[in-house]
N, CA, C and O of each residue as an XYZ file, in Angstrom:
904
protein
N     115.711    197.976    -16.842
C     116.260    197.881    -18.215
C     115.426    198.703    -19.084
O     114.202    198.640    -18.974
N     116.023    199.525    -20.003
C     115.356    200.246    -20.937
C     115.761    199.956    -22.270
O     116.970    199.812    -22.453
N     114.977    199.841    -23.249
C     115.394    199.626    -24.664
C     115.578    200.799    -25.389
O     114.856    201.776    -25.189
N     116.559    200.799    -26.289
C     116.679    202.059    -27.083
C     116.145    201.891    -28.511
O     115.690    200.810    -28.884
N     116.201    202.921    -29.272
C     115.655    202.803    -30.616
C     115.818    204.069    -31.387
O     115.826    205.125    -30.754
N     115.941    204.081    -32.622
C     116.128    205.259    -33.449
C     114.910    205.837    -34.034
O     114.957    206.922    -34.614
N     113.724    205.104    -33.898
C     112.471    205.509    -34.557
C     111.478    204.509    -34.508
O     111.761    203.447    -33.954
N     110.220    204.699    -35.059
C     109.172    203.906    -34.972
C     109.334    202.664    -35.977
O     108.494    202.481    -36.858
N     110.365    201.874    -35.830
C     110.556    200.801    -36.767
C     110.766    199.460    -35.992
O     111.497    199.439    -35.002
N     110.189    198.451    -36.399
C     110.286    197.277    -35.646
C     111.729    196.763    -35.623
O     112.168    196.092    -34.689
N     112.394    197.089    -36.626
C     113.737    196.682    -36.766
C     114.726    197.124    -35.656
O     115.747    196.497    -35.371
N     114.327    198.239    -35.076
C     115.088    198.833    -33.919
C     114.755    198.226    -32.588
O     115.453    198.462    -31.601
N     113.667    197.423    -32.543
C     113.268    196.932    -31.142
C     114.409    196.147    -30.625
O     114.937    195.277    -31.318
N     114.810    196.431    -29.412
C     115.793    195.880    -28.634
C     115.595    194.374    -28.405
O     114.702    193.982    -27.653
N     116.358    193.584    -28.998
C     116.159    192.142    -29.059
C     116.074    191.454    -27.672
O     115.218    190.600    -27.443
N     116.982    191.848    -26.762
C     117.008    191.251    -25.447
C     115.838    191.569    -24.763
O     115.257    190.697    -24.118
N     115.359    192.876    -24.833
C     114.033    193.225    -24.316
C     112.912    192.364    -24.887
O     112.069    191.812    -24.179
N     112.963    192.281    -26.295
C     111.870    191.544    -26.901
C     111.775    190.072    -26.378
O     110.681    189.544    -26.178
N     112.950    189.436    -26.167
C     112.926    188.103    -25.795
C     112.263    187.942    -24.356
O     111.499    187.011    -24.100
N     112.590    188.849    -23.510
C     112.049    188.879    -22.149
C     110.540    189.132    -22.170
O     109.770    188.514    -21.436
N     110.173    190.016    -22.995
C     108.716    190.276    -23.235
C     107.970    189.072    -23.826
O     106.825    188.804    -23.461
N     108.645    188.333    -24.764
C     108.105    187.218    -25.320
C     107.894    186.076    -24.359
O     106.898    185.354    -24.388
N     108.928    185.953    -23.471
C     108.819    184.996    -22.338
C     107.645    185.203    -21.425
O     107.019    184.257    -20.945
N     107.344    186.546    -21.184
C     106.325    186.982    -20.393
C     104.950    186.622    -21.066
O     104.014    186.157    -20.415
N     104.895    186.863    -22.383
C     103.660    186.680    -23.077
C     103.366    185.177    -23.147
O     102.208    184.764    -23.080
N     104.456    184.335    -23.288
C     104.259    182.828    -23.273
C     103.779    182.321    -22.026
O     102.989    181.377    -21.999
N     104.264    182.969    -20.832
C     103.864    182.583    -19.472
C     102.348    182.845    -19.318
O     101.633    182.067    -18.686
N     101.875    183.971    -19.919
C     100.463    184.397    -19.824
C      99.622    183.342    -20.601
O      98.674    182.731    -20.108
N     100.104    183.193    -21.941
C      99.370    182.230    -22.820
C      99.207    180.825    -22.182
O      98.197    180.157    -22.406
N     100.194    180.393    -21.400
C     100.188    178.994    -20.886
C      99.634    179.019    -19.405
O      99.675    177.997    -18.720
N      99.169    180.084    -18.975
C      98.456    180.103    -17.673
C      99.450    180.149    -16.564
O      99.042    179.905    -15.428
N     100.753    180.442    -16.765
C     101.680    180.545    -15.706
C     101.407    181.958    -15.055
O     101.462    182.042    -13.828
N     101.119    183.064    -15.809
C     100.764    184.280    -15.231
C      99.354    184.605    -15.527
O      98.781    184.132    -16.508
N      98.787    185.410    -14.687
C      97.425    185.717    -14.943
C      97.286    186.742    -16.154
O      98.014    187.732    -16.228
N      96.418    186.480    -16.990
C      96.221    187.361    -18.310
C      95.444    188.699    -18.009
O      94.394    188.962    -18.595
N      95.951    189.446    -17.165
C      95.303    190.861    -17.022
C      96.219    191.864    -16.791
O      97.379    191.577    -16.495
N      95.806    193.126    -16.900
C      96.698    194.268    -16.824
C      97.474    194.486    -15.604
O      98.620    194.934    -15.661
N      96.881    194.180    -14.470
C      97.556    194.291    -13.174
C      98.805    193.384    -13.063
O      99.885    193.754    -12.601
N      98.524    192.147    -13.545
C      99.565    191.045    -13.455
C     100.679    191.378    -14.486
O     101.856    191.188    -14.180
N     100.345    191.850    -15.653
C     101.373    192.207    -16.610
C     102.222    193.474    -16.080
O     103.439    193.568    -16.237
N     101.533    194.300    -15.523
C     102.278    195.498    -14.925
C     103.178    195.139    -13.866
O     104.292    195.662    -13.861
N     102.841    194.275    -12.918
C     103.671    193.765    -11.984
C     104.823    193.051    -12.415
O     105.882    193.149    -11.796
N     104.692    192.293    -13.495
C     105.794    191.651    -14.106
C     106.852    192.550    -14.766
O     108.066    192.397    -14.631
N     106.299    193.427    -15.434
C     107.149    194.525    -16.002
C     107.974    195.228    -14.956
O     109.144    195.529    -15.194
N     107.390    195.499    -13.792
C     108.000    196.187    -12.720
C     109.100    195.281    -12.123
O     110.194    195.751    -11.810
N     108.797    193.989    -11.973
C     109.756    192.970    -11.400
C     110.916    192.796    -12.335
O     112.063    192.765    -11.890
N     110.660    192.683    -13.609
C     111.694    192.636    -14.680
C     112.629    193.850    -14.860
O     113.734    193.777    -15.398
N     112.060    195.009    -14.341
C     112.767    196.304    -14.620
C     112.669    196.818    -15.967
O     113.565    197.532    -16.417
N     111.571    196.485    -16.697
C     111.465    196.786    -18.106
C     110.650    198.136    -18.213
O     109.622    198.355    -17.572
N     111.224    198.994    -19.085
C     110.465    200.205    -19.592
C     110.589    200.059    -21.057
O     111.606    199.605    -21.582
N     109.460    200.479    -21.766
C     109.467    200.455    -23.148
C     109.431    201.965    -23.732
O     108.552    202.744    -23.364
N     110.361    202.312    -24.598
C     110.455    203.634    -25.039
C     109.262    203.827    -26.087
O     108.823    202.906    -26.776
N     108.817    205.079    -26.117
C     107.640    205.351    -27.089
C     107.710    204.825    -28.514
O     106.707    204.442    -29.118
N     108.905    204.823    -29.012
C     109.063    204.417    -30.406
C     108.917    202.949    -30.643
O     108.818    202.506    -31.788
N     108.901    202.132    -29.506
C     108.834    200.745    -29.529
C     107.531    200.216    -29.001
O     107.199    199.034    -29.098
N     106.777    201.205    -28.408
C     105.587    200.797    -27.740
C     104.551    200.064    -28.577
O     103.945    199.083    -28.146
N     104.368    200.581    -29.797
C     103.344    199.839    -30.793
C     103.767    198.432    -30.997
O     102.962    197.501    -30.990
N     105.078    198.286    -31.185
C     105.466    196.891    -31.492
C     105.483    195.938    -30.191
O     105.431    194.716    -30.330
N     105.550    196.488    -29.038
C     105.409    195.784    -27.806
C     104.000    195.327    -27.673
O     103.764    194.142    -27.440
N     103.045    196.215    -27.811
C     101.722    195.905    -27.654
C     101.286    194.796    -28.768
O     100.633    193.806    -28.442
N     101.654    195.015    -29.961
C     101.276    194.034    -31.021
C     101.882    192.700    -30.804
O     101.211    191.694    -31.034
N     103.151    192.616    -30.361
C     103.802    191.329    -30.251
C     103.541    190.644    -28.944
O     103.297    189.439    -28.904
N     103.591    191.416    -27.849
C     103.426    190.801    -26.500
C     102.012    190.241    -26.404
O     101.872    189.110    -25.939
N     101.019    190.897    -26.781
C      99.552    190.604    -26.575
C      98.960    189.959    -27.784
O      97.741    189.788    -27.801
N      99.736    189.559    -28.860
C      99.090    188.896    -29.924
C      98.562    187.451    -29.502
O      99.284    186.605    -28.976
N      97.262    187.283    -29.787
C      96.671    186.040    -29.522
C      96.014    185.984    -28.181
O      95.375    184.978    -27.873
N      96.131    187.052    -27.315
C      95.562    187.102    -26.057
C      94.242    187.720    -26.192
O      94.108    188.560    -27.081
N      93.205    187.415    -25.408
C      91.845    188.001    -25.514
C      91.881    189.456    -25.312
O      91.043    190.155    -25.880
N      92.857    190.018    -24.486
C      92.853    191.381    -24.130
C      93.592    192.284    -25.279
O      93.535    193.513    -25.276
N      94.222    191.592    -26.161
C      95.051    192.306    -27.126
C      94.456    193.375    -27.886
O      94.978    194.475    -28.067
N      93.179    192.944    -28.383
C      92.389    193.944    -29.307
C      92.178    195.305    -28.648
O      92.272    196.372    -29.256
N      91.877    195.173    -27.322
C      91.537    196.351    -26.528
C      92.733    197.336    -26.639
O      92.500    198.541    -26.732
N      93.986    196.870    -26.633
C      95.108    197.716    -26.543
C      95.811    198.034    -27.920
O      96.690    198.889    -28.031
N      95.362    197.300    -28.904
C      96.251    197.442    -30.091
C      95.758    198.683    -31.003
O      94.565    198.957    -31.133
N      96.750    199.367    -31.589
C      96.380    200.469    -32.369
C      97.277    200.239    -33.703
O      98.503    200.161    -33.627
N      96.608    200.142    -34.868
C      97.276    199.814    -36.081
C      98.525    200.748    -36.381
O      98.418    201.970    -36.277
N      99.580    200.204    -36.716
C     100.783    201.099    -36.984
C     100.475    202.082    -38.038
O     100.902    203.232    -37.941
N      99.717    201.676    -39.102
C      99.318    202.663    -40.143
C      98.668    203.992    -39.461
O      99.037    205.128    -39.757
N      97.764    203.731    -38.618
C      97.073    204.800    -37.902
C      98.088    205.691    -37.270
O      98.022    206.908    -37.442
N      99.087    205.107    -36.499
C     100.018    205.928    -35.864
C     100.798    206.739    -36.756
O     100.987    207.929    -36.504
N     101.321    206.116    -37.906
C     102.080    206.892    -38.892
C     101.306    208.066    -39.482
O     101.846    209.147    -39.715
N     100.107    207.827    -39.697
C      99.208    208.955    -40.235
C      99.104    210.102    -39.145
O      99.182    211.291    -39.454
N      98.930    209.678    -37.912
C      98.807    210.797    -36.790
C     100.158    211.510    -36.767
O     100.187    212.740    -36.730
N     101.238    210.810    -36.788
C     102.563    211.477    -36.804
C     102.702    212.537    -37.939
O     103.173    213.653    -37.719
N     102.306    212.165    -39.058
C     102.370    213.030    -40.207
C     101.400    214.241    -40.116
O     101.739    215.388    -40.403
N     100.202    213.891    -39.703
C      99.239    215.036    -39.568
C      99.561    215.922    -38.404
O      99.070    217.051    -38.414
N     100.286    215.577    -37.449
C     100.688    216.475    -36.403
C     102.075    217.035    -36.485
O     102.540    217.739    -35.589
N     102.749    216.704    -37.603
C     104.111    217.219    -37.838
C     104.108    218.798    -37.745
O     103.328    219.430    -38.456
N     104.917    219.403    -36.933
C     104.994    220.802    -36.860
C     103.928    221.382    -35.867
O     103.827    222.600    -35.716
N     103.214    220.579    -35.259
C     102.066    221.021    -34.389
C     102.609    221.036    -32.986
O     103.358    220.135    -32.608
N     102.251    222.044    -32.194
C     102.490    222.008    -30.712
C     101.189    222.142    -29.954
O     100.184    222.636    -30.465
N     101.244    221.691    -28.737
C     100.093    221.574    -27.916
C     100.451    221.865    -26.429
O     101.561    221.608    -25.963
N      99.426    222.423    -25.713
C      99.623    222.629    -24.367
C      98.885    221.364    -23.659
O      99.454    220.682    -22.806
N      97.638    221.139    -24.077
C      96.784    220.010    -23.568
C      96.431    219.080    -24.614
O      95.820    219.502    -25.595
N      96.769    217.774    -24.510
C      96.294    216.686    -25.378
C      95.526    215.810    -24.527
O      95.810    215.652    -23.340
N      94.509    215.204    -25.133
C      93.567    214.215    -24.326
C      93.202    213.142    -25.250
O      92.860    213.338    -26.416
N      93.300    211.844    -24.607
C      92.600    210.714    -25.174
C      91.638    210.164    -24.270
O      92.099    209.601    -23.277
N      90.348    210.212    -24.413
C      89.435    209.986    -23.528
C      89.158    208.418    -23.303
O      88.489    207.989    -22.362
N      89.748    207.636    -24.271
C      89.475    206.172    -24.229
C      90.859    205.542    -24.764
O      90.988    205.214    -25.944
N      91.806    205.409    -23.881
C      93.134    205.340    -24.307
C      93.717    204.101    -24.338
O      94.873    204.018    -24.752
N      93.012    202.932    -23.905
C      93.673    201.654    -23.835
C      94.951    201.708    -22.957
O      94.886    202.067    -21.782
N      96.109    201.345    -23.548
C      97.308    201.480    -22.690
C      98.152    202.706    -23.088
O      99.286    202.849    -22.630
N      97.623    203.551    -23.904
C      98.225    204.841    -24.213
C      99.069    204.845    -25.378
O      99.856    205.786    -25.484
N      99.042    203.875    -26.358
C      99.903    203.906    -27.541
C      99.512    205.145    -28.307
O     100.402    205.926    -28.641
N      98.329    205.374    -28.594
C      97.992    206.586    -29.463
C      98.367    207.885    -28.701
O      98.924    208.811    -29.290
N      98.075    207.936    -27.475
C      98.287    209.142    -26.655
C      99.768    209.516    -26.586
O     100.191    210.672    -26.629
N     100.561    208.331    -26.465
C     102.034    208.614    -26.341
C     102.620    209.142    -27.760
O     103.542    209.957    -27.789
N     102.090    208.682    -28.794
C     102.500    209.185    -30.076
C     102.055    210.637    -30.232
O     102.814    211.465    -30.737
N     100.855    210.949    -29.811
C     100.447    212.402    -29.848
C     101.381    213.238    -28.991
O     101.860    214.282    -29.436
N     101.622    212.839    -27.890
C     102.611    213.675    -26.923
C     103.940    213.796    -27.587
O     104.554    214.863    -27.587
N     104.411    212.664    -28.179
C     105.761    212.771    -28.810
C     105.739    213.715    -29.945
O     106.626    214.562    -30.053
N     104.759    213.616    -30.812
C     104.711    214.381    -32.053
C     104.458    215.919    -31.758
O     104.975    216.782    -32.467
N     103.676    216.213    -30.728
C     103.350    217.590    -30.453
C     104.179    218.150    -29.285
O     104.083    219.352    -29.037
N     104.984    217.370    -28.554
C     105.572    217.761    -27.347
C     104.641    218.452    -26.451
O     104.971    219.471    -25.846
N     103.368    217.861    -26.348
C     102.386    218.493    -25.439
C     102.931    218.662    -24.049
O     103.668    217.795    -23.580
N     102.620    219.693    -23.397
C     103.025    219.968    -21.998
C     102.354    219.032    -21.062
O     102.959    218.597    -20.083
N     101.112    218.703    -21.329
C     100.280    217.928    -20.471
C      99.416    216.968    -21.414
O      98.632    217.461    -22.225
N      99.564    215.696    -21.297
C      98.762    214.683    -21.918
C      97.957    213.812    -20.974
O      98.496    213.008    -20.213
N      96.613    214.006    -21.052
C      95.726    213.181    -20.209
C      95.189    212.000    -20.896
O      94.690    212.126    -22.014
N      95.253    210.895    -20.328
C      94.822    209.621    -20.963
C      93.929    208.914    -20.006
O      94.141    208.985    -18.796
N      92.912    208.219    -20.516
C      91.908    207.552    -19.628
C      91.869    206.088    -19.832
O      91.545    205.590    -20.910
N      92.192    205.420    -18.813
C      92.020    203.947    -18.869
C      90.763    203.471    -18.666
O      89.975    204.145    -18.002
N      90.386    202.235    -19.207
C      88.929    201.854    -19.223
C      88.616    200.807    -18.119
O      87.473    200.358    -18.038
N      89.622    200.391    -17.242
C      89.344    199.520    -16.253
C      90.553    199.647    -15.186
O      91.620    200.118    -15.577
N      90.413    199.270    -13.961
C      91.606    199.233    -13.152
C      92.704    198.468    -13.661
O      93.836    198.931    -13.525
N      92.522    197.271    -14.277
C      93.610    196.448    -14.738
C      94.305    197.113    -15.825
O      95.534    197.181    -15.842
N      93.556    197.617    -16.752
C      94.056    198.394    -17.906
C      94.918    199.551    -17.346
O      96.069    199.740    -17.742
N      94.347    200.278    -16.457
C      95.064    201.423    -15.892
C      96.425    201.087    -15.390
O      97.416    201.753    -15.687
N      96.448    200.034    -14.620
C      97.734    199.548    -13.972
C      98.797    199.229    -15.184
O      99.962    199.623    -15.114
N      98.344    198.555    -16.192
C      99.316    198.225    -17.209
C      99.729    199.633    -17.988
O     100.890    199.850    -18.334
N      98.781    200.440    -18.191
C      99.014    201.592    -18.919
C     100.055    202.431    -18.171
O     100.959    202.964    -18.814
N      99.973    202.564    -16.915
C     100.857    203.411    -16.127
C     102.336    202.739    -16.107
O     103.373    203.398    -16.030
N     102.273    201.436    -16.183
C     103.669    200.842    -16.345
C     104.280    201.132    -17.683
O     105.478    201.399    -17.776
N     103.475    201.084    -18.731
C     103.892    201.212    -20.129
C     104.169    202.665    -20.569
O     105.129    202.920    -21.296
N     103.366    203.568    -20.147
C     103.333    204.973    -20.483
C     103.174    205.827    -19.328
O     102.160    206.500    -19.148
N     104.350    205.804    -18.395
C     104.190    206.735    -17.135
C     104.326    208.198    -17.514
O     104.097    209.043    -16.649
N     104.663    208.545    -18.678
C     104.806    209.915    -19.096
C     103.363    210.657    -19.235
O     103.282    211.877    -19.378
N     102.321    209.861    -19.184
C     101.020    210.331    -19.463
C     100.377    210.501    -18.095
O     100.711    209.834    -17.116
N      99.439    211.432    -18.089
C      98.586    211.671    -16.786
C      97.472    210.828    -16.900
O      96.537    211.114    -17.647
N      97.503    209.654    -16.113
C      96.501    208.663    -16.409
C      95.261    208.853    -15.325
O      95.436    209.078    -14.128
N      94.064    208.728    -15.930
C      92.752    208.826    -15.082
C      92.000    207.653    -15.452
O      92.234    207.015    -16.479
N      91.050    207.350    -14.576
C      90.202    206.089    -14.843
C      88.800    206.572    -15.438
O      88.009    207.259    -14.792
N      88.585    206.129    -16.756
C      87.337    206.411    -17.350
C      86.180    205.533    -16.711
O      86.364    204.364    -16.369
N      84.956    206.211    -16.580
C      83.817    205.489    -16.048
C      82.656    205.442    -17.088
O      82.137    206.468    -17.527
N      82.303    204.245    -17.434
C      81.237    204.080    -18.428
C      79.870    204.693    -17.981
O      79.015    205.110    -18.763
N      79.775    204.692    -16.557
C      78.501    205.257    -16.074
C      78.500    206.787    -16.279
O      77.428    207.391    -16.296
N      79.635    207.406    -16.429
C      79.763    208.811    -16.605
C      80.964    209.221    -17.366
O      81.899    209.799    -16.811
N      80.956    208.919    -18.679
C      82.222    208.875    -19.493
C      82.646    210.394    -19.699
O      83.795    210.659    -20.051
N      81.739    211.345    -19.483
C      82.183    212.780    -19.729
C      82.588    213.510    -18.502
O      82.832    214.715    -18.558
N      82.679    212.768    -17.280
C      83.074    213.341    -16.016
C      84.411    214.098    -16.162
O      84.635    215.151    -15.564
N      85.264    213.511    -16.972
C      86.599    214.121    -16.940
C      86.627    215.557    -17.553
O      87.595    216.292    -17.359
N      85.584    215.933    -18.270
C      85.606    217.288    -18.848
C      85.604    218.313    -17.832
O      86.240    219.348    -18.031
N      84.941    218.134    -16.739
C      84.988    219.096    -15.709
C      86.196    219.277    -14.881
O      86.301    220.222    -14.099
N      87.170    218.320    -15.055
C      88.391    218.478    -14.402
C      89.515    218.848    -15.280
O      90.665    218.721    -14.858
N      89.278    219.302    -16.483
C      90.310    219.636    -17.515
C      90.871    221.041    -17.038
O      90.120    221.937    -16.651
N      92.181    221.158    -17.094
C      92.762    222.453    -16.669
C      92.529    223.524    -17.611
O      92.542    224.690    -17.219
N      92.294    223.194    -18.955
C      92.111    224.224    -19.996
C      91.291    223.567    -21.130
O      90.885    222.409    -21.029
N      91.079    224.282    -22.127
C      90.527    223.775    -23.404
C      91.526    222.720    -23.992
O      92.713    222.751    -23.666
N      91.041    221.803    -24.845
C      91.794    220.756    -25.387
C      92.434    221.332    -26.738
O      91.724    221.910    -27.561
N      93.775    221.152    -26.922
C      94.455    221.490    -28.104
C      94.413    220.319    -29.095
O      94.207    220.521    -30.292
N      94.593    219.196    -28.630
C      94.567    217.959    -29.408
C      93.797    216.844    -28.707
O      94.219    216.338    -27.667
N      92.598    216.450    -29.329
C      91.932    215.287    -28.898
C      92.090    214.193    -29.864
O      91.755    214.394    -31.031
N      92.598    212.982    -29.479
C      92.883    211.821    -30.293
C      92.457    210.627    -29.664
O      92.751    210.434    -28.484
N      91.763    209.757    -30.346
C      91.319    208.621    -29.698
C      90.645    207.569    -30.714
O      90.265    207.915    -31.833
N      90.539    206.376    -30.271
C      89.823    205.323    -30.940
C      88.517    205.055    -29.999
O      88.595    204.176    -29.141
N      87.388    205.765    -30.149
C      86.414    205.739    -29.172
C      85.614    204.356    -29.359
O      85.616    203.765    -30.439
N      84.931    203.888    -28.227
C      84.183    202.667    -28.386
C      82.863    202.922    -28.908
O      81.898    202.994    -28.147
N      82.747    203.078    -30.281
C      81.487    203.262    -30.976
C      80.560    202.108    -30.832
O      80.951    200.974    -31.108
N      79.448    202.320    -30.446
C      78.454    201.220    -30.346
C      78.246    200.683    -28.862
O      77.264    200.032    -28.505
N      79.312    201.049    -28.056
C      79.125    200.705    -26.513
C      78.060    201.487    -25.903
O      77.969    202.700    -26.095
N      77.242    200.820    -25.166
C      76.106    201.435    -24.549
C      76.274    201.751    -23.090
O      76.681    200.893    -22.306
N      75.962    202.990    -22.711
C      75.976    203.424    -21.256
C      74.798    202.890    -20.632
O      73.804    202.580    -21.290
N      74.882    202.763    -19.277
C      73.670    202.187    -18.576
C      72.410    203.108    -18.735
O      71.259    202.678    -18.800
N      72.771    204.424    -18.789
C      71.709    205.432    -18.921
C      72.059    206.418    -19.878
O      73.244    206.499    -20.202
N      71.148    207.248    -20.429
C      71.534    208.277    -21.425
C      72.569    209.338    -20.888
O      72.547    209.783    -19.741
N      73.488    209.690    -21.875
C      74.512    210.655    -21.540
C      73.998    211.942    -22.108
O      73.543    212.013    -23.250
N      74.078    212.954    -21.288
C      73.575    214.373    -21.803
C      74.803    215.126    -22.268
O      75.831    215.164    -21.593
N      74.664    215.736    -23.460
C      75.796    216.577    -23.906
C      75.274    218.076    -24.087
O      74.355    218.313    -24.872
N      75.834    218.992    -23.401
C      75.381    220.348    -23.635
C      75.793    220.853    -24.906
O      76.949    220.656    -25.281
N      74.932    221.516    -25.649
C      75.202    221.989    -26.898
C      75.210    223.550    -26.949
O      74.231    224.135    -26.486
N      76.155    224.204    -27.434
C      76.207    225.716    -27.360
C      75.330    226.439    -28.327
O      75.135    227.654    -28.298
N      74.751    225.496    -29.293
C      73.856    226.123    -30.350
C      72.403    225.856    -30.200
O      71.588    226.292    -31.014
N      72.043    225.083    -29.079
C      70.630    224.833    -28.849
C      70.459    223.880    -27.656
O      71.304    223.823    -26.763
N      69.375    223.155    -27.665
C      69.162    222.275    -26.408
C      70.122    221.259    -26.368
O      70.806    221.036    -27.367
N      70.275    220.529    -25.197
C      71.244    219.507    -25.025
C      70.737    218.256    -25.680
O      69.553    218.040    -25.940
N      71.708    217.481    -25.914
C      71.403    216.159    -26.751
C      71.782    215.011    -25.810
O      72.719    215.080    -25.015
N      70.988    213.961    -25.961
C      71.286    212.679    -25.142
C      71.514    211.567    -26.078
O      70.849    211.407    -27.102
N      72.516    210.772    -25.679
C      72.790    209.461    -26.323
C      73.258    208.465    -25.278
O      73.759    208.822    -24.212
N      73.078    207.232    -25.623
C      73.566    206.174    -24.864
C      74.788    205.562    -25.427
O      75.388    204.692    -24.796
N      75.186    205.978    -26.594
C      76.423    205.498    -27.276
C      77.718    206.262    -26.655
O      77.954    207.449    -26.882
N      78.457    205.489    -25.906
C      79.669    206.098    -25.238
C      80.610    206.806    -26.295
O      81.100    207.912    -26.070
N      80.821    206.127    -27.414
C      81.737    206.595    -28.391
C      81.260    207.867    -28.995
O      82.069    208.766    -29.224
N      79.935    208.006    -29.281
C      79.399    209.157    -29.914
C      79.564    210.348    -28.872
O      79.950    211.463    -29.224
N      79.244    210.024    -27.576
C      79.265    211.071    -26.523
C      80.700    211.644    -26.489
O      80.877    212.860    -26.558
N      81.717    210.777    -26.383
C      83.058    211.214    -26.288
C      83.394    211.991    -27.492
O      84.030    213.042    -27.398
N      82.992    211.516    -28.626
C      83.362    212.365    -30.017
C      82.770    213.735    -29.871
O      83.463    214.733    -30.069
N      81.460    213.814    -29.518
C      80.865    215.118    -29.523
C      81.418    216.083    -28.410
O      81.611    217.283    -28.606
N      81.646    215.456    -27.262
C      81.932    216.339    -26.149
C      83.414    216.898    -26.222
O      83.718    218.028    -25.838
N      84.284    215.998    -26.745
C      85.619    216.537    -26.934
C      85.711    217.642    -28.052
O      86.405    218.647    -27.898
N      84.973    217.398    -29.181
C      84.898    218.424    -30.202
C      84.442    219.721    -29.564
O      84.995    220.752    -29.947
N      83.530    219.789    -28.668
C      82.982    221.042    -28.033
C      84.010    221.616    -27.059
O      83.912    222.791    -26.704
N      84.980    220.838    -26.621
C      85.969    221.363    -25.699
C      87.277    221.868    -26.340
O      88.188    222.346    -25.665
N      87.317    221.741    -27.619
C      88.555    222.157    -28.408
C      88.855    223.630    -28.134
O      87.942    224.441    -27.981
N      90.123    223.960    -28.076
C      90.555    225.397    -28.034
C      90.433    225.993    -29.527
O      90.218    225.300    -30.521
N      90.582    227.198    -29.522
C      90.577    227.857    -30.846
C      91.851    227.305    -31.611
O      92.984    227.411    -31.140
N      91.583    226.728    -32.786
C      92.641    226.204    -33.472
C      92.856    224.753    -33.157
O      93.635    224.082    -33.835
N      92.168    224.236    -32.117
C      92.434    222.842    -31.667
C      92.027    221.851    -32.749
O      91.290    222.183    -33.678
N      92.534    220.605    -32.601
C      92.282    219.554    -33.537
C      91.831    218.327    -32.845
O      92.326    218.011    -31.763
N      90.807    217.540    -33.489
C      90.332    216.362    -33.058
C      90.717    215.273    -34.079
O      90.631    215.537    -35.279
N      91.112    214.136    -33.687
C      91.586    213.038    -34.478
C      91.042    211.745    -33.923
O      91.596    211.174    -32.984
N      89.944    211.283    -34.513
C      89.322    210.102    -34.106
C      89.240    209.003    -35.243
O      88.916    209.272    -36.399
N      89.550    207.799    -34.815
C      89.440    206.693    -35.698
C      88.059    206.025    -35.564
O      87.713    205.456    -34.530
N      87.249    206.129    -36.721
C      85.831    205.795    -36.650
C      85.452    204.817    -37.798
O      86.027    204.838    -38.887
N      84.432    203.946    -37.480
C      83.905    203.154    -38.549
C      83.032    204.140    -39.485
O      82.430    205.124    -39.055
N      83.057    203.735    -40.783
C      82.318    204.598    -41.803
C      80.924    204.847    -41.457
O      80.469    205.954    -41.746
N      80.157    203.970    -40.870
C      78.737    204.179    -40.475
C      78.474    205.318    -39.561
O      77.347    205.812    -39.521
N      79.459    205.773    -38.811
C      79.282    206.836    -37.845
C      78.768    208.118    -38.643
O      77.997    208.918    -38.113
N      79.227    208.264    -39.921
C      78.993    209.448    -40.579
C      77.563    209.509    -41.089
O      77.116    210.533    -41.606
N      76.794    208.307    -40.926
C      75.408    208.228    -41.495
C      74.561    208.490    -40.350
O      73.358    208.648    -40.557
N      75.051    208.562    -39.088
C      74.194    208.693    -37.892
C      73.721    210.120    -37.777
O      74.485    211.054    -38.022
N      72.454    210.301    -37.401
C      71.932    211.679    -37.208
C      71.533    211.948    -35.761
O      70.871    212.940    -35.456
N      71.971    210.999    -34.833
C      71.787    211.158    -33.403
C      72.203    212.450    -32.804
O      71.496    213.020    -31.974
N      73.301    212.902    -33.196
C      74.151    213.976    -32.664
C      74.072    215.244    -33.618
O      74.763    216.242    -33.411
N      73.178    215.136    -34.683
C      73.112    216.235    -35.669
C      72.937    217.567    -35.087
O      73.540    218.511    -35.597
N      72.071    217.771    -33.930
C      71.810    219.099    -33.479
C      73.175    219.812    -32.905
O      73.263    221.038    -32.845
N      74.207    218.953    -32.498
C      75.360    219.600    -32.125
C      76.249    219.951    -33.218
O      77.309    220.534    -32.989
């Protein structure tokens, strides 16, 4: 079953699909189904449900509301609308979200830019399973907190659009080294800062980076040499 829709508006959300998803959410909330990504992905496949990109943000907001995992996947609709506006008229060959949750932001970037190739990184096996079920149009990889920049060596080209809500403040087990083109390498244990800096360094000529960050990030001097 696939839901239709005319645009990113909750009013267009297919009501039959929504009721089936609500039943699934209630089953998770009451312990009938396991509240993890792999279980949700299996149920979506069993029900034959696919969620179109224009409805994905509402699916995540409504289906996972009140669940402990919901915050990991949720992207505020205001952010998505701003991203659409900023990318209007932009085209891309390669788009990347290095910390993509279930792909809500990455799917919007791909839709807005018609990117030829969009790589998204899930943050756990369970998240990755759910992400692949919800946004199969993305090229999914598994991010590793022990080596969060490993994906950079596998990129087919420079990044045209980097967009993400990075995990600012999350600490890696050991320092992450970032090679700087303007001087000595820089090390940080902050996974979010490392992703932010490394993606910026991999942008193509004219490439754009779009990260949702807390205000305090701009006061940090840890990555100033880059």
